[in-house]
C-alpha positions in Angstrom: -0.1 0.1 0.2 1.5 3.2 -1.2 0.3 6.7 0.7 0.9 9.9 -0.9 1.3 12.7 1.8 0.4 16.4 0.9 3.1 18.2 -0.8 2.9 21.2 1.4 5.3 20.2 4.1 3.7 22.0 6.7 0.8 19.7 6.2 0.5 16.2 7.7 -2.5 14.9 5.8 -2.3 11.7 3.9 -4.3 11.0 0.6 -7.3 8.4 1.1 -9.2 7.3 -1.8 -7.0 9.5 -4.4 -8.8 12.7 -3.4 -5.8 14.7 -3.5 -5.6 17.1 -6.5 -2.4 17.5 -8.7 -0.6 20.7 -9.6 -2.2 21.4 -12.9 0.9 22.8 -14.6 3.4 20.0 -13.8 1.4 17.1 -12.3 4.2 16.2 -10.2 2.8 17.1 -6.7 -0.4 16.6 -4.9 -2.3 18.9 -2.5 -5.2 18.0 0.2 -6.6 21.4 -0.6 -6.4 24.8 -2.4 -5.1 26.4 0.7 -2.1 23.9 0.8 -1.5 24.5 -2.9 -1.2 28.1 -2.3 1.1 28.0 0.5 3.4 25.6 -1.1 3.3 27.8 -4.1 4.1 31.0 -2.6 6.4 30.0 0.2 7.3 26.3 -0.2 9.4 26.7 -3.4 7.1 25.0 -5.9 6.8 28.3 -7.9 10.5 27.9 -8.6 10.5 24.4 -9.4 7.5 23.9 -11.3 7.7 23.2 -14.8 5.5 21.4 -17.8 8.5 19.1 -18.0 6.9 16.7 -15.6 3.5 16.9 -17.6 5.3 15.8 -20.7 7.2 13.1 -18.9 4.0 11.8 -17.2 2.0 11.9 -20.6 5.0 9.9 -22.3 5.1 7.5 -19.1 1.3 6.9 -19.3 1.5 6.5 -23.2 4.0 3.9 -22.6 2.0 2.1 -20.2 -1.4 2.2 -22.2 -0.1 1.4 -25.7 1.0 -2.4 -25.0 -2.2 -3.3 -23.1 -4.2 -1.4 -25.9 -2.2 -3.1 -28.6 -1.6 -0.1 -30.5 1.8 0.8 -32.6 4.5 2.6 -30.3 5.4 4.6 -33.3 3.8 8.0 -32.7 3.5 8.8 -36.5 1.5 5.5 -36.9 -0.5 4.4 -34.0 -2.3 1.6 -35.8 -4.4 -0.8 -33.8 -3.1 -4.9 -33.8 -5.2 -6.8 -35.9 -6.2 -10.4 -35.4 -3.8 -12.6 -37.1 -1.2 -9.7 -37.5 0.7 -9.6 -34.0 2.9 -6.8 -33.5 6.8 -7.0 -33.2 7.9 -6.6 -29.7 11.0 -4.2 -29.1 13.9 -6.4 -28.5 15.6 -3.9 -26.0 12.8 -3.0 -23.9 10.6 -5.9 -24.4 7.6 -3.6 -23.8 6.8 -1.5 -26.8 5.2 -2.9 -29.8 5.5 -2.0 -33.5 3.4 -3.1 -36.4 6.5 -3.1 -38.7 10.3 -2.1 -38.6 9.5 1.0 -40.5 
């Protein structure tokens, strides 16, 4: 069981039932309330460390998890769905990514 604490260091709340809200910009920190988010932004240093880089990394991470399960080609210019009788090739390096062809 993994628990998440509020990212505002002066708060001791622990997330229950995934009710904490993530920073809309970076998606890397979570808060139990708008008040804690404001405190951490203004006084806790998040304003200086927040970036959209985390958002892009999170987006790519979730794409990499979802595509093998959804049977969609990992080539972002392709994204074809796997058809019955024509299985995708599995990446020989990571063993997770799937591709419809070597192209």
